[in-house]
N, C-alpha and C positions, 0 to 999 in steps of 0.2 A: 691667673693661676700659672705657677712656674712649670716649665717643661721638665719632666723627669728623664733621667738617663737610663737607657736600655742597652744591654749587652747583646749584640747581634752575632758575635763570633769570638771564640777564645781558643787559640792554638798555642800549645806549649812549646813548640820548637819551630823557630824560623831563623833565617840567616840574613845578615845585612852585608852589603858589598859597597866598596867605594868605586864610584863610576870613573873609568878612564875616559879620556877624550874620545868622542865619537869619531869613527872613521868616515861616516857618510851621514847624510840627512835622511836616509831611508828609515831610521828608527834604531832603537837600542837592541843589542844582541847579548845574550847571556854568555855566549862562548868567549866573549872578550873580557869577562870579569875574572878570569882565572888568575889566582894569586892576589885578589883584591878583597878577600874576606876579612871583615873587621869586627863582627859582633854576632852573638847567638843569644836568643832569649824568647820571650813570649810575644805573641801578636794578638791584640784585642781590637775589635771593631765596635765602637760605642756610638749610639745615636741619641741626640738631644735636640729637640725642636727640628729645625731645618739644617742642622749641622751634624755631619758624620765624621768621627775621628778614628783614624788608624793609629793606635798607640802601641809602641814597642816598649816593653817593660822588662826589667831584670827578673829572671825566673825565680830568684830566691828572695829578694827584698821588695819587688814590685816597683822599684824606682824607675821612672820613665827615662828611656834612652832617646827617643825621638817621637814626634807627634806630627801626623799629616792630617790637617783639618780640611774636610771636603765641604765646600759651600755650594749647596744646590742652586743658589741664585746666580752663581758665577758659572756660566756655561762655556766661557771662552778659555778657561784655564784647565789644563790637564793635571789633576791632582794625583791620579793613579793611571799609569799607562803600562799595558802589557808589552813584553818584548816580542820581537818578530820571530825568534827561533825556538821558543819553548813556551808551554802553558803553565809552568810552575814558577816563573820569575816575573817580577814587576818592577817598575820605577816609581818611587814615591817622591812627592814634592813636600819637603818639611820646612818648618819655620822655627826661628829661635825666640819668637815673642817680641823682637825688637825691629820688626819690619824686614829682616833678612830671610832669605829662603835658599835652599840648596836641594840637590837631587841625590838620592841614594838608591841602590839596588836591593831588592828583597826577594828571597826565594823560600820555597817550602820543600820538605822532603817528599811528600806524597802529592799526587795529582788531585786526589779528592780534597785535600786541604786547600789547594789553590782554587779549585772549583767553588768550594764553599765561600772562600774569600771574595771571589768575583760576584757570586750570587747575592751575598749579603749586601754589598754596596749597590748593586743594580736594583734589588728589591726596595731598598731604602729610598732611592731616587724616585722610583715609580710610586711609592706610597706618598711621598711629599707632593708629587705632581697631582695625584688624585685628590689629595686634601685641598690643594690650591683651587683646582677646578670646582670642587664641591662648594668651597667657600665663595668663589666668584658667582656660582649659580644662585646661591642663597641671597647674596647681596643684590644680584640683578632682579630677583623676584621681589625683594623688599623695596627696591627703588621704584618699582612700577606701581603707579597709583590706580591703574585701570582695574576695575572690578569685572572679572570674567564669570562670576557666579550667576546661576540662573535665578531670575526673579520669580515670584509667585505667578503662576499661569503661563510662563514662557515654556516653549518647547524647542527641541532641536530637530531640524529636518535634515536627513541624510539621503543623498541621491547616490544610488549604487550604479556604477558603470556597467554597461552591457545589458541592462534590464530594459525591455521594450515598454514604452509608455502606452497606456490604454487610452484610445481616442473615443470620446463620448460624442455622439451625434444627436442633434435635436430632432424633433418630429418631422420637420420639413426635409431635413437632410436624409433621414431614414426613408421617407417616402420616395425621394428621388433615387436613392440607392437601389431600391427594389423595383423601380420602374412604375410607380403608382402616381407620380407627380405629373402635372400638366405644364404646358408652357407658361401659364400664368402663375404657377407656383401653388395653386389650390389643389387639395387632395380630391380625387374623383369621388363622386357620390356612389355609394353601394346600394343596390336594390334590395328591398326586403325579401326574405325567402318566401317561396310559395307556401300557401296553407296546406297542411297535410290532407290527403284524400282527394285533391282536385287534380284532374287530368290536364294534359297539355292541350292547347287549341289545335284543331285539325289543320293539316297543311292546306295550302290553296288548291282549288280544283274540286273540292267537295268530297275527296276520298276520305275514307274512314281511317282512323288511327291504327297503327300497327299493333297497338296494345288492345287486343280483343279480350272479351270476357272468357274466362276459362270454363269450358263445358265438358263434362265427362263424355268420353267416347262411348257410343252405344253400338252394339252389334245387331245387325238385322237378323231376324229369325229366318230359318230356311223356308222356302215356299212349301205350301201343303202338297202332299202327294196326290196326284190325280187318280181317282178311283171311279167305280160305277156310280157311287152316290154323289160324287162331287160334280159330275156333269149335270146332274139334275138339280143340284143345289143352286140356289140363287144368292148364297152369301158372298159378300165382297171381301177382298183382301184388306187387311188393316192398313191404315195410312202409313206411308214410309216415314221414318223419323227424320228429324232435321239433320242436314249434313253436318258432320263433325268437323271441327277445325283441323286444318292441316298440321302435321307434326312440325313442319318448318316454322310455323308461326310461334311455337313455344321453345324453340331451340335456344333462343336468347336468354331464357330463364336458367338454363343449365350450363351456359357457357362460362 
């Protein structure tokens, strides 16, 4: 497919100057072009493929006066060079089609026109560069025969930095960690729980357990009042009730 031609800029009024010999190697200066004006016409910036042309044409007939072809593959040649003392003037490298080239000065009336001229050329160079990089990337991918696609059943494992790993311990390691292991590594045997309702064995010495049966406290009735008939009576006092348990023996139940 042939590359089509695109117009990037079209300015109706530009001026061309014949360059006098440079006074120094520091660069071109527009102030030295006084009295060197040779032409006035239109300036067009055209793009085709990787070539950008600055074409100076007659404003009435459209006949080309000079053409500056900018080859983006040639990075060592200065096809368009701005002057050092103004933003409205440039130096163009033109060719006659026979292998000969020369340099002319070109200027615009307005700074905005000069700015658009510079931007159009810069944007074209950047566009060509991006296209080359994209083409190289596609060719590099196509040249690679390695298949990076996931096969059926394959998974991707992603390890995130800064995440603490969970350490899983086995039964023996867990027993050692909580202090239940022995020197031989075997877990200690646990005794079966006591059957409900059975008391503990009494301590040595034959003493009874501190857990006594709870008995309700009884209050002794007052002794009978002595009277005339009581002295003659032979009735006996009722037997004293059994001693109630001490309060201290039950305090542990309410502690």
